[in-house]
N, C-alpha and C positions, 0 to 999 in steps of 0.2 A: 745600214738601213737603205741607202741609195742603191746598193748592189741588189738587195732583195726587191726593191721597187722596179729596178731595171729588168730583173728576171721575170717578174709578173707581166711587165709590158711586152716582153718578148713572147711570153706564152700567149697573151691576148692577140698579138699580131699573127702568130702562127695559127691560132684557132680561127681567126677571121679569114686567113688565106685558105685554110682547109674548108671552111664553110663556102667560100666562093668557088673553090675548086670542085667541091661536091655539091654544088648548088641544086642540082636536079634531085639528088637523093634527099638533101635537107628539106627541099620544098615538099617532096612527096611524104616524108616522115611528118612534117608539120601538118600538112593537110589531113593525112590519114589519122594522126593522133587526135586532132581537133574534132574531126567527124566521128571518130570512134567514141570519144568522150560524150559528145552530145547524143549519140545513138544509145549509149549505155544509160544516159539520163532519161531517155524516153521510156525505157523498159525497167528502170530501177523502181522497185516497189516503194510506195510511200508508206510511212508509218505514222499512225495517228495515236496520240496518247491522251488518256483521260485519267484523272486522279481524284481521289476522295480522301479526306482527312478525318480520322475519328480520334476522339479523346477519351481516355479512361478517367472518368470523374470519380475521385475517391473522397472528395470533400462534401459533406452534407451536414445539416444542422442536427440530425438525430444522433449521429455517432458520439459526439461529446456528451449528450444527455444520457446515453445508455452505457457510458464507459464503465467497464467492470461488471455489467449485467448481461450484455449481449455482444456477440462477436459478429462483425460485418465481414463479408467475404473480401479478402485481400488478394491481389494479384501482384506477384513480385516482378516478373518480366513480361510487360504487356506485349512488346513486339514479338517475342518468342511465342507467346500464346497465340497471337494473331496469325503468325506464320503456320503454326501447327494446325490451326483450325481451317484457314482458307486454302491451304495446300492439301488438306485431307480429301480422300476420295469421297467421303460422305458429303461434303459441301459441293465439290466439283461435279459429282454425278447429278445433283439437283440443278446446278447452274446450266449444264449442257442440255438438260431436258427443258428447262424454262426458256432457254435461248433457241430452242428448236434446232440444235446442232446434231441431233441424232434422230433416227427413225425408229419405229417400234421393232423393226427387224434387224437393227444394227447389232453386230456381234459384240460380246464383251471386250474382245481384243481391240476392236476399232474404237469403242468407247474409251478404253484406257489410253489409246493414242491421242484422242481428242483432249482428254483430261491432261495429259502430259504437255500438249501444246499450249493449253490455257495456263498451266502451271508455269511454263517457261516465260510466258508473256505477262506474268503478274509479278510485280515487285512490291515487297513489304519492307518499309524502312521506318525506323524511329527517328523523328525529326526534332524531338524535344521530350522533356519529362512527361510521360503519359500521353504523348501525341504520336500517332502512327499514321503514316501516309501509304495508301494503296494506289499503285499505278498500273494500269493495263495498257498494253501496246498491241495494235493490230493494224493491218492494212485497211480494214473496214472501220471507219470512224464510229458507225452505229454499234458494231460489235464490241469495240473497245469501251464505249460508253456503257452499254448494257452489261458487259462483263464486270466492270468495276462496281457498277450500281448493284447488281445482283449479289456479288460476293460480299459487299459491305452490308447489305440488308440481311443476308443469311447469317453473317457472322454475329451481328448485333442480336439477332433473334436467338441464335444458338448459344451465345454467351449468357443471355438472360435466362434461357431455359436450363442451361448447365448449372448456373448459380442456384436456381430454385430447386433443381433436382438434387444438388449436393446438400443443400440445407434440409430438404425434406428427408433424404436418406439418413442424414445425421440425426434428425429428430426421431425418426422411426427406430433407428438403432438404439438410441438412448432410452426411448420409451420402452422398448423390449427389455433392456437391461433393468429399468426401474421395476417393471412387473416381475422379473425374475428375482430381484433382491427383495421385493415386497413379500413374495412367497417364502423366501428363505427367512426373512425376519419374522413372519408369522409362525413358521415352524420352530424357530428359536424361542419365540415367546411361549408357544405351547409346551415345548420341552421344559423350559424353565418353570412354568406354572405347574406342570405335572410333577416335576421333581420336588418342588416345595410342598405340594399337597401330599406327596407320599412319604415325606420325611418330617416327622413331628418330634424328633428328639431334642429340639431346642438348640440353643447356641452353646459354643464351647465355654464361654464365660459362665453361663448359668450352671453347666455341669461341674465346672471347677469349683464354683461357689458351693454347690451341693455336696461335692466330695469333701471340701474343707469342713462344712458343717457336720457331716457324718463322722469324720475323723475326730472332731472335737466331742461329739456325742459319745463316741466309743471310749475316748479317754475318760470322760466324765463317768460313764457307766462302769468302767473297770474300777475306778476309784470307789464308786458307790457299792460295787459288788464286794470289794475288799472290806469296806466298812461293814456291810451286811454280814459277811462271814465272821468278822470279829464280834459283831453283836450276838450272833448265834452261839459262838463259843462262850461268850461271857454269860449269856442267859442259861446255857446248859450247866455251867459251873455253879451258878446261884441255885438252879433248880435241884441240883444234886444235894445241896445242903438243907433243903426244906422238906418237911413232911408233906404227904399228898392226901390229906384227909379232905374230902369234899362231899357235900350232899349231892344226890343225883339231880334234884330240882334246881339247886344253886348253879350247878354246872350247866344245866340245860338253859336256864334263864340267861346266864352270862353269854353262852354261845348264841342265843336268839337275839340278844341285844347287838352283838357284833354282826350277826347275819343281817339284821334290819339296817344297820349302818352301812354295811357293804352293798346291799341292794339299793339303798338310797343313792350312794355314790355311783353305782352302775347306771341307774336311771338318769342321773345328771349327765354322766359322760356320753351316754347314748344319744342325748339331745344334740351333741356337738360333733361326735365322731362315729365312725363306722365300727362294726363288730370286730374288725381286724386290728383296731388300734390296740397297741401293746397294753395300756392300762386297763382297757376293757377286758382283754383276754385274761390278764392277771386277776382282776376282780371276780371274773367268772370262776376261775380256779379256787380263789379264796372262798367264794360262796359255796362251791361244791365241797371244799374241805370242812367248812363250818357246818354244813348239813350233815356230813359224815360224823363230825364230832358230836353234834346234837343227838344223832341216832345212837352213837356209842355211849354217850352219857346217860341216855334214857334206858338203855338195855344192859349197861355194865353193872355187875354185882361184885362188889369188892368188900373185903373185910377191913374195917378201920383198925388203926393201931390201938393198943391198949390205952385206956384213959381217955379215949376220944368218944364223944357222944355219937350215937348212930345217926347217920345222915348229915353229919357236920364234917367239914374239912378245913384245912388251913387256907384262908383266902389268899395269902401271899403266894402259896404254892400254885394255886390255880391261876393266879395272875401271871406268874412266871411261865407256866405252861402256855398260857395264851400268848404271852410276849414271844416265847420260843417259836410257837406256830406262825405268828405274824412275821417273825424274822426269817424263818425258813421260807415262808411264802414270798417274802420280799427278795430273798436270794434267788429263788426259782424264777421270779418275775424278771429280775435283773439279768439272769443268765439267758432267759428267752429273748429279752429285748436286745441283749448284746449280740446273740446269734442273728436275729433278724436285721439288726443294723449293719453287721458285717456283710450279710447277704446283699443288703441294699447298696453297700459300698462297692461290692464286686460288680453289681449291675451297673452302677454309675461309671465304673472303669470301662466296662464293655460298651456302654453308651458313649463314652468319650472317644473310644476307638472308632465307633461307627460315625460319630460326628466329624472326626478328622477325615475319614474317607469321603463323607458326604460333602464336606467343605471343598475338597479337591475337585470333586465332580461339579459342585456349584460354581466354583471359580472358572472351570472350563466352559460350562454353559453360559455363565455371565460374560465371559470374554468373547465367546462366539456371538452372543446377542449384541454386545456393545459394538464389536467390529462391523457386524452386519448392519446395525442401525446407523452407524456413522457413514458407511458406504451408501446406504439407501438414502440418507438425507443429502449426501453430496450429489448422488445421481438425480435426486429430485431438483436440486438447484441447477444442475447441468441441463436437465430436461427443460426447465423454464427458460434458461438462456438459449437453448437450441430452438425453442418455440419462438422466442423473440427474434432470433436471427433469421428463422424461416419467414417470419412475418415481414422483417425488413427487406429480405430479398424479393418477397412477393410484391411488396409496395415499391420496389425499385430503388431501395437504398443500397448502401455498400458501394462496391465498385460497379459503376454503370458506364457502358460504352455509348457515346453519343456522336452523331455525325457533326463535326465542326464545320467542314466545308464539303458540301455534296459534290458529286461528280458533275462535270460540265461537258456538254457535247463538243468534241474537238472539231473546230472549223478549219484549222491549218495543220498540216502535217508537221511532224518533228523530225529532226535529223537532216540528212541530205535531201534536197529537193531539186527539181529540174533547173531552177535558177542557179543553184550552186554548180551544176555540171556545165551550164552555159558559160559561167565566169571562169571555171577551172579549165575548160577546153583550150582556149588560146594560150593560156599560161603553160599548161603541160605540152601543148603543141610546140612551143618555143623551147622549153627546158629539155624535152626529150632529145631532139637532134643535137642541140648544143652540148648536152651532157655526153652524148655518144662521141662527138668530135673531141671534146676535152679528154675523155678516156682514151680515145685513139691516139691523141698527141702525147699523152703521158706514158702510154704503154708502147708506143712506136720505137723500135730499137735504132732507127736512123738518127744520125746526129743532126740536130737542127739549131744548136746554139754554140756560139764561139767559145764561151766559158767551158762548156762540156768538152769541146774538142781539145782545148789546152790542158784540161785535166787528164784526158785520156792519153795523149801522146807527149805531154810535157814539152811542147814546142810552141813558141809565140806565133800567133796568126797575124800576118801582115795586112790582109785586107779581105773583104767579102764582096763577091760579085753579085749584084742584084739581079732579080728576075726581069727579063726584057719583054715588054708587051709590044707585039707587032700590030700593025693595022688590021691584019686578018684576025688575030686573036681578039682585038677589041670589037670588031664587027660581030664575031661569033658570040662574045660576051653580051653585047647589046641585044642580039637576037634571042639569046637564052633568057635574058632578063625580061624582055617583052613577053616571051612565051610563058615564063614562070609567073609573071605578074598577071597575065590573062588567066592562068590556072588558079592563082590565088583569088582573083576576083570571082571566078566561077565557084570556088570552094566557099568563099565567104557568102556568096549569094545563096548557095544551098544551105549553109549554116543558118543564115538569117531566116530563110524560108521555113526551115524545120522549127525554129524558135517561134515564128509567127503562127504556124499551123498548130503548134502545141498550145500556145496562148489562146488561140481561137477555139481550141477544143477539137480540132479535126484529127489529131493524132494523139 
């Protein structure tokens, strides 16, 4: 530790000797450096800074009240948004015109250069959650103040208009979609209504019930037909065993009674059913057959069997003939009803096929109508939300930018000022020549220290001969000191004069 301290002391002594030895050069360097620094301070441009702070206010009383009903405009990165807006050519072009930085005949290239200069001198920085600081720097304090004021004013105006425009465009888009879906919904309703009006086959369940009823009717009629055929066979067998003696008037009266009874039944059925009803059709055939039988009975001449009185017949024979005719008529009626019922059954099967196809079409139309209606109702709800959101932005709700701290006209410059150059001048004036001497001593290849000599030649040094100052050298040193002191006084006088003149405003 002591060796290191001794080494540093040796360096200091050598540096002092070199300073004394090169005293003229050191004095000139000191004077020149100090004067150069103060002259630089005279021409160094001052920078004035003006700042404004804006806050993105996202808290308002309306947002919680309309939660889930309306969306307020949100901004995720306010500082980035502010940078994009205030650095845009759209804003800066307005700023340079309002600040009278361009003339009407200024070329677009020159305007772009002025915009770039303003862009470089404007700093946007986020200083807190939702708090952005805009700082403008310029050599003209008025221009710096006006720059940041105009940019802040235009940004707040542009942000407000952008929010309103965004909400208005969203509302217009949704309103257009609502009208489109309303038209589609009306078309779907018309298609569904027209389809239902043009298809009157009923439901599948009704048709299946009808088919089941017809099949049961067919089964019942087939059994009835079998019974009727059996009755015909039985009556024919009985009739073959009876004689057929009958008086013409008796037969005619019997047929007339049956005709009156059939006509009465026909009149009764026609009160409740149409002429196409199977029983009515059957009665009409019976009436026609009875009329033919009456005519045949009145015109038929037959020879009675031996032993029978003329005009008399066996009543049982005539009754059996009547029963046979009725049985045959019943068989005919049942067969006709069976054919008609089977035809109706085939029609119902065809109707069932048509209903299956119609139900598929109805399901598709209903699905289109349901989907379109759901989308239309959802778009109506979105339209109302968009309208409320647009109203909120028009009323200044949502994210609103406000000036928290307005710009202040800068009275004092920022950064290096003339006072700083005045204070730095003497310090640099001393450090510059001393630094050069230290560098010279450290880089000088000559041996100046005993320790270094012993390390180089590995021989112990017995003694060091000191520098001898003669009377002549002392007189020369005193003369140089007086001359250099006079020079320093003159330099300091000039230095102080420059400072005074600058303070007084003469330079």
